[in-house]
C-alpha angles and dihedrals in degrees: 000000000000111000094007127109097217122140118232115215119188123208134173089208093092097043120129117273109268117233095220114220089357090065111116095359129118112245113197095197097036096153091066098029102042114010093056088061096039094054103033124017100018085205118144096151094110090058097046108278146072133322124209094271092053092048092049091050092050094048095046092046091051093050090047089054091048091051093046090055094047129084122232111281094015115150110222128191111211118193121193144134117296093240090062088054090054090053090047089059086067103029100044105022103030092233126147111253094197091052089049091053091047092050094050100040092106095047120112111289093240089064097050123146095340124003114238122249100020127023107170151342117232141163137210124218124173093345092309123114123214124187111221104180138011107210117234089010130109112249089241090071093059092043090052092050092049093050089074092059 
C-alpha cells in the first residue's frame, strides 16, 4: 500500500467459517470429526455456528455490498481466507469445489488448495460473476471446471 492512495475497507463478511465449539480445541480424530464437515456438508450449526446456506448468504451479501459501493470498471482487490475462496467457486461462479480439488491434487504443495497472495481474477456483469483466471493454475483446469456449467 505504500505510496498508493487506495482505501482499505474491512468487513467480517468474508471471514473464515467458524467451527463453533470446535474452534480453538484439539481434536484427536480430526479427519472424522472435522474434515468430513469441512469438505462435504460445511455444516457447523449443531456446534454453534453456520451451515452452508448461512455461509453462502453471508458471502453473497458481502459481494453485493462491495459491488454496490464500486463504480463501473473499478478494479477491486479482495483479500480473504483461502477457504472462503473455495466456497466462492461454488457460490459465485457455480463451479464444483470437489472437482477443483481433484484437478489440482498433483499441483505443487505450496499452491494447495489455494495459492497465497493471489488466487483468481474475476469480473461481474449484470449481477453475474465470471472467473477469468485461476492464478498458478493451467488454463485447462478452469476450462474443465466451466464445462460442468
